[in-house]
Backbone bond lengths (Angstrom), bond angles and torsions (degrees), N, CA, C in turn:
res aa  C-N    CA-C-N  psi(-1)  N-CA   C-N-CA  omega(-1)  CA-C   N-CA-C  phi
1 M - - - 1.426 - - 1.574 110.14 -
2 T 1.315 115.04 -37.62 1.438 119.28 179.25 1.505 113.19 -63.05
3 R 1.330 119.40 -32.93 1.414 124.51 174.15 1.622 112.59 -61.50
4 L 1.329 112.51 -49.93 1.478 120.00 174.64 1.502 109.60 -56.99
5 K 1.246 120.99 -45.15 1.445 122.87 -179.98 1.544 110.63 -62.92
6 T 1.312 118.51 -37.72 1.449 121.48 -179.57 1.571 107.62 -69.91
7 I 1.242 120.54 -37.26 1.394 120.69 179.93 1.558 106.36 -72.70
8 L 1.255 123.04 -37.57 1.453 122.32 175.33 1.496 113.00 -61.82
9 K 1.270 113.56 -43.43 1.525 117.86 177.05 1.585 111.95 -61.58
10 V 1.295 119.00 -36.74 1.395 121.84 -179.85 1.578 110.08 -70.73
11 L 1.325 112.65 -37.62 1.543 113.52 178.69 1.454 111.71 -76.44
12 V 1.258 121.02 -28.34 1.443 122.84 -176.94 1.456 119.97 -91.87
13 T 1.364 113.98 -29.42 1.470 120.08 -173.98 1.582 107.08 -75.15
14 P 1.323 114.65 119.29 1.516 116.87 -177.30 1.567 104.28 -84.95
15 V 1.365 112.30 165.15 1.489 122.15 169.01 1.539 108.30 -81.45
16 I 1.166 113.98 123.93 1.506 116.56 -177.12 1.573 107.11 -99.77
17 Q 1.339 119.19 128.07 1.424 120.11 173.38 1.434 117.02 -78.62
18 K 1.321 117.27 163.02 1.533 115.83 -175.62 1.493 114.78 -64.82
19 S 1.360 115.68 -25.46 1.378 117.56 -175.51 1.532 109.13 -118.73
20 W 1.354 119.06 140.00 1.511 118.96 -179.65 1.549 109.97 -66.29
21 L 1.393 118.49 -26.30 1.373 122.68 -178.72 1.540 110.35 -66.71
22 T 1.382 114.30 -39.85 1.477 114.98 175.49 1.466 113.08 -65.53
23 D 1.377 117.29 -39.61 1.494 119.20 173.46 1.554 110.47 -58.70
24 A 1.283 119.28 -36.68 1.455 123.05 -172.42 1.577 104.03 -73.92
25 I 1.359 117.09 -40.88 1.475 118.26 175.45 1.571 115.05 -60.04
26 F 1.369 111.69 -44.88 1.460 115.48 176.06 1.523 115.05 -66.83
27 A 1.410 116.35 -24.74 1.422 117.23 177.12 1.535 115.18 -75.55
28 I 1.320 117.19 -24.99 1.530 120.63 -176.59 1.534 107.50 -57.58
29 P 1.339 121.23 -58.68 1.505 113.94 -179.26 1.534 118.01 -62.98
30 R 1.355 114.36 -31.36 1.480 118.65 170.93 1.576 111.91 -56.60
31 V 1.276 112.20 -55.09 1.561 114.16 -178.82 1.508 111.33 -62.67
32 L 1.291 118.29 -46.92 1.542 122.78 -176.44 1.527 109.63 -60.74
33 C 1.438 116.36 -48.95 1.452 119.40 -179.36 1.569 112.45 -68.12
34 G 1.233 117.22 -31.81 1.411 119.29 174.86 1.534 114.26 -66.89
35 F 1.328 109.93 -41.07 1.446 118.45 178.54 1.518 114.29 -60.56
36 W 1.382 110.74 -51.13 1.544 121.50 179.27 1.555 106.04 -64.25
37 L 1.257 120.97 -42.98 1.493 119.33 -176.07 1.505 111.74 -61.36
38 T 1.427 114.28 -43.93 1.468 117.83 -171.57 1.606 111.83 -82.00
39 T 1.364 115.64 -26.76 1.417 118.98 -176.11 1.541 112.74 -93.49
40 M 1.399 114.82 -39.43 1.450 116.21 -168.53 1.559 111.63 -102.85
41 F 1.343 113.46 -41.63 1.423 120.27 -176.59 1.552 114.60 -87.17
42 G 1.337 112.44 -53.90 1.455 116.26 179.99 1.439 119.61 -72.37
43 A 1.318 116.61 -35.70 1.537 125.07 -176.60 1.580 107.81 -67.76
44 D 1.345 119.05 -20.10 1.458 117.30 179.95 1.589 108.54 -85.12
45 K 1.356 119.39 -13.04 1.424 119.72 -179.92 1.528 111.77 -114.87
46 F 1.344 120.01 -13.42 1.457 121.35 -163.64 1.496 107.14 -142.98
47 G 1.293 113.91 127.38 1.522 120.46 -177.15 1.578 110.64 -62.75
48 M 1.261 118.40 115.84 1.471 126.04 174.13 1.510 106.72 -130.83
49 P 1.369 119.03 164.24 1.375 122.74 -179.89 1.550 112.14 -57.62
50 W 1.421 119.21 -26.67 1.467 121.46 -177.09 1.483 109.77 -98.75
51 T 1.331 122.41 -0.39 1.477 122.69 176.68 1.526 108.00 -62.49
52 A 1.280 110.31 139.52 1.468 120.58 -177.22 1.456 111.52 -64.36
53 D 1.355 120.22 134.70 1.476 128.88 -179.15 1.577 107.90 -52.66
54 S 1.292 116.61 -31.41 1.441 117.66 -177.22 1.539 113.43 -68.09
55 Q 1.279 113.65 -20.41 1.506 119.58 176.90 1.519 112.45 -72.04
56 N 1.349 116.08 -19.11 1.489 122.75 179.78 1.469 113.75 48.40
57 L 1.426 118.22 55.52 1.468 125.81 -175.92 1.486 105.69 -124.44
58 N 1.364 111.92 133.89 1.453 124.17 167.07 1.491 110.08 -73.56
59 L 1.270 117.43 165.18 1.441 125.89 178.94 1.626 106.60 -58.52
60 F 1.383 110.14 130.27 1.484 116.34 179.94 1.546 113.22 64.63
61 E 1.265 120.06 15.45 1.486 115.67 177.60 1.488 109.44 -99.53
62 V 1.301 114.63 145.18 1.430 125.99 -178.04 1.546 110.96 -88.12
63 S 1.323 118.83 137.96 1.441 119.63 -179.40 1.603 106.64 -64.87
64 A 1.342 112.32 146.49 1.533 116.68 -176.25 1.598 114.05 -63.88
65 W 1.314 112.59 -25.37 1.505 114.71 179.91 1.520 116.58 -75.96
66 F 1.341 111.97 -21.93 1.445 117.52 -173.26 1.567 116.29 -68.99
67 P 1.285 115.92 -49.26 1.580 117.03 173.15 1.471 111.04 -52.75
68 E 1.258 122.56 -40.30 1.454 126.24 -176.04 1.538 109.03 -67.18
69 D 1.433 116.92 -40.33 1.432 121.83 172.46 1.546 111.61 -61.27
70 V 1.295 117.01 -45.49 1.489 121.11 179.90 1.473 107.70 -65.09
71 A 1.273 124.09 -44.04 1.490 125.41 -177.20 1.452 110.72 -58.69
72 S 1.394 116.49 -32.24 1.556 121.41 -179.91 1.532 111.04 -66.35
73 Y 1.315 120.99 -10.25 1.444 123.80 -178.33 1.584 105.52 -76.38
74 G 1.244 117.62 -22.52 1.528 121.14 -178.96 1.548 111.27 80.10
75 G 1.366 113.07 -173.81 1.439 121.04 176.75 1.648 112.56 55.22
76 I 1.251 110.97 -138.29 1.529 114.01 -178.12 1.427 112.44 -59.00
77 F 1.361 119.87 -30.77 1.449 122.22 -176.78 1.586 109.99 -68.86
78 A 1.245 113.05 -27.66 1.590 117.11 177.59 1.460 109.98 -80.02
79 A 1.290 117.64 -21.97 1.471 120.26 177.89 1.538 112.74 -77.79
80 A 1.295 117.32 -32.06 1.466 118.99 178.78 1.505 109.72 -140.04
81 P 1.283 120.67 64.70 1.473 122.11 -175.13 1.530 115.09 -65.66
82 I 1.385 118.97 -33.80 1.395 120.57 -179.94 1.499 110.78 -66.67
83 F 1.415 116.97 -41.76 1.466 120.49 -179.88 1.529 111.51 -63.67
84 F 1.271 115.25 -47.62 1.486 123.90 -177.17 1.573 108.83 -64.75
85 A 1.367 115.96 -39.94 1.517 117.43 178.95 1.430 111.26 -68.00
86 W 1.322 116.97 -34.90 1.537 123.10 -177.43 1.536 102.82 -68.63
87 M 1.352 117.65 -51.41 1.471 120.02 -174.77 1.542 111.85 -61.07
88 G 1.362 118.16 -40.01 1.491 121.20 176.63 1.458 113.82 -65.04
89 A 1.354 113.46 -47.08 1.432 116.06 179.87 1.520 113.40 -70.56
90 F 1.316 118.86 -35.14 1.499 120.21 168.56 1.405 115.41 -58.24
91 S 1.436 120.17 -45.85 1.375 121.12 -179.73 1.527 113.72 -62.90
92 E 1.298 117.07 -31.53 1.443 118.09 179.00 1.440 111.39 -77.81
93 A 1.288 118.46 -49.88 1.531 124.47 -175.94 1.561 112.18 -67.17
94 V 1.347 111.84 -65.71 1.473 116.47 -175.55 1.529 108.70 -79.62
95 G 1.319 117.32 -39.21 1.571 116.43 177.00 1.504 110.52 -62.97
96 G 1.356 118.71 -32.69 1.442 118.71 177.16 1.527 111.29 -66.79
97 L 1.296 116.05 -39.94 1.467 119.37 179.62 1.537 109.77 -65.71
98 F 1.338 115.85 -41.00 1.545 115.38 -178.98 1.471 106.96 -72.69
99 L 1.355 122.41 -32.44 1.378 122.52 178.20 1.572 111.25 -62.77
100 M 1.380 112.34 -46.27 1.468 116.01 176.34 1.539 112.63 -58.20
101 L 1.236 119.87 -36.31 1.448 126.64 -172.33 1.640 109.32 -86.66
102 G 1.374 113.16 -13.86 1.404 113.82 -174.62 1.501 115.39 71.88
103 L 1.286 117.75 32.21 1.458 123.80 -172.69 1.618 108.64 -114.51
104 K 1.295 115.22 122.12 1.489 121.30 -176.25 1.509 105.80 58.32
105 T 1.294 120.78 40.38 1.512 124.05 -169.48 1.561 113.10 -56.72
106 R 1.378 113.24 -44.08 1.491 113.02 -179.66 1.545 113.24 -67.10
107 V 1.269 115.68 -36.20 1.555 119.51 -176.96 1.534 104.58 -67.58
108 V 1.322 119.19 -54.75 1.476 117.29 -175.73 1.530 112.61 -70.66
109 S 1.329 116.70 -24.10 1.475 113.82 171.29 1.512 114.39 -64.06
110 F 1.312 112.67 -38.39 1.532 116.51 173.94 1.480 109.96 -60.35
111 L 1.292 120.81 -49.15 1.441 121.80 179.28 1.480 115.46 -63.73
112 I 1.295 116.98 -31.90 1.443 119.15 178.01 1.571 110.63 -76.94
113 M 1.364 115.85 -32.01 1.428 122.82 174.32 1.501 107.52 -59.69
114 C 1.296 118.25 -53.79 1.505 120.63 177.03 1.471 115.30 -51.11
115 T 1.318 115.01 -52.68 1.420 121.79 179.49 1.490 113.72 -62.35
116 M 1.318 121.87 -36.83 1.433 124.09 175.77 1.468 114.30 -69.26
117 L 1.373 114.22 -40.15 1.525 117.57 175.54 1.510 112.26 -66.31
118 T 1.280 117.78 -37.24 1.500 120.36 171.79 1.523 109.19 -64.79
119 A 1.249 122.27 -46.91 1.503 125.49 178.49 1.588 108.46 -55.66
120 I 1.372 115.76 -48.22 1.545 118.50 -175.22 1.530 109.74 -65.96
121 F 1.409 116.65 -47.00 1.432 116.64 -171.91 1.494 114.55 -88.11
122 M 1.307 120.04 -23.96 1.428 121.05 -173.67 1.531 112.49 -106.43
123 Q 1.357 114.28 -25.14 1.469 114.98 -177.19 1.541 116.62 -111.21
124 K 1.362 109.34 -45.21 1.500 115.82 -172.85 1.470 115.96 -95.63
125 W 1.367 123.41 -10.59 1.330 127.66 -172.79 1.498 115.21 -50.34
126 N 1.278 116.44 -48.62 1.464 122.03 -179.66 1.529 115.67 -73.21
127 Q 1.354 114.35 -9.63 1.432 118.77 178.99 1.560 112.14 -86.55
128 G 1.293 119.15 -0.40 1.446 122.60 179.84 1.529 114.13 82.35
129 L 1.274 114.51 -176.78 1.465 119.35 -176.35 1.542 113.90 -62.76
130 W 1.332 117.41 -41.29 1.420 120.26 -175.70 1.547 107.01 -65.14
131 G 1.300 119.83 -36.30 1.468 123.46 -177.69 1.518 111.19 -70.28
132 M 1.367 114.66 -28.31 1.463 118.86 -177.06 1.546 113.23 -92.89
133 L 1.396 116.64 -8.98 1.481 119.76 -173.40 1.602 114.52 -57.25
134 P 1.276 115.81 -47.64 1.474 113.34 177.42 1.520 115.78 -57.96
135 A 1.356 119.66 -46.52 1.481 123.54 178.88 1.550 106.50 -61.50
136 M 1.369 118.61 -40.20 1.433 119.25 -176.55 1.594 112.27 -67.96
137 G 1.319 110.93 -33.57 1.532 115.35 -179.72 1.504 107.04 -69.86
138 F 1.395 119.75 -42.75 1.461 120.47 -178.07 1.623 105.66 -67.52
139 L 1.317 116.91 -35.38 1.476 116.68 178.87 1.483 114.15 -63.05
140 W 1.399 118.78 -41.38 1.380 119.73 178.63 1.496 115.53 -64.72
141 V 1.329 114.52 -40.25 1.421 117.55 178.01 1.528 112.43 -68.58
142 A 1.349 115.93 -32.73 1.487 119.87 176.75 1.555 104.66 -67.63
143 I 1.329 122.20 -42.36 1.439 121.69 -175.72 1.623 111.14 -59.80
144 Y 1.278 113.76 -48.26 1.493 112.35 -178.20 1.453 114.18 -71.79
145 N 1.407 117.22 -24.35 1.417 120.27 174.30 1.506 112.53 -74.64
146 L 1.305 117.42 -25.96 1.410 121.46 177.64 1.509 109.85 -62.24
147 F 1.275 115.07 -44.05 1.465 124.00 -179.76 1.559 112.49 -78.42
148 L 1.250 118.89 -50.27 1.494 120.81 -176.11 1.509 113.91 -84.66
149 G 1.287 120.68 -22.81 1.480 119.58 -173.76 1.542 107.76 76.87
150 S 1.250 113.09 -159.64 1.504 122.54 -176.19 1.494 114.66 -79.45
151 G 1.320 120.30 -10.39 1.462 120.29 -171.08 1.538 112.18 67.81
152 R 1.251 115.64 -159.73 1.560 116.30 -174.86 1.492 106.01 -90.41
153 F 1.319 125.97 -6.82 1.466 125.51 178.01 1.483 111.56 -103.61
154 G 1.253 119.66 52.74 1.443 126.55 177.30 1.491 111.41 -147.09
155 L 1.335 115.76 164.31 1.477 122.26 173.28 1.508 109.73 -65.90
156 D 1.266 123.11 -30.75 1.502 122.75 -179.49 1.482 110.59 -63.44
157 Y 1.354 118.99 -27.46 1.484 118.41 179.64 1.567 111.28 -72.81
158 L 1.404 113.50 -38.29 1.438 116.62 173.65 1.492 114.50 -62.25
159 I 1.371 114.18 -44.42 1.499 121.20 -178.30 1.500 106.63 -63.36
160 S 1.376 119.99 -45.36 1.498 120.40 -178.65 1.585 111.89 -61.14
161 K 1.276 111.82 -36.77 1.543 111.14 178.04 1.541 109.83 -66.95
162 K 1.264 121.47 -37.27 1.503 117.70 174.71 1.516 112.37 -71.00
163 L 1.365 124.08 -26.57 1.393 125.11 177.86 1.487 111.71 -70.79
164 N 1.405 112.47 -30.15 1.491 118.31 -176.49 1.491 108.74 -90.75
């Protein structure tokens, strides 16, 4: 049990900067990208309470068009398109929410990184740099949050204080 607690502490405990202002500056892209991922990108593919009624999605339901899109990538994606569509939509909608709140930041950053790398190389690659830029931006924010965690302006910081 202590090994599990040690792993949990490492995953949850964020890197705290010397100045609260630096932590606040690092939090801005995390909060904005999390907000955009969950409201604009994820909610179009995945049923969330804020998904538009016109999408006709139940809670945690994936849009019908998305597994077809994922299957077109070929390879392993064609073998299990529903699973990969659900994981991608989940990482954007729920992962974006968790990123915005600074909750389980490192775990969701990893999921978002996987989703954005898939989006860049499997979906957006032929659209050129301008087509890839949104996914690349989310990828870079996820990378630095994978290493830094939420900072002092996230729920992980409060959880880590309770664990210590």
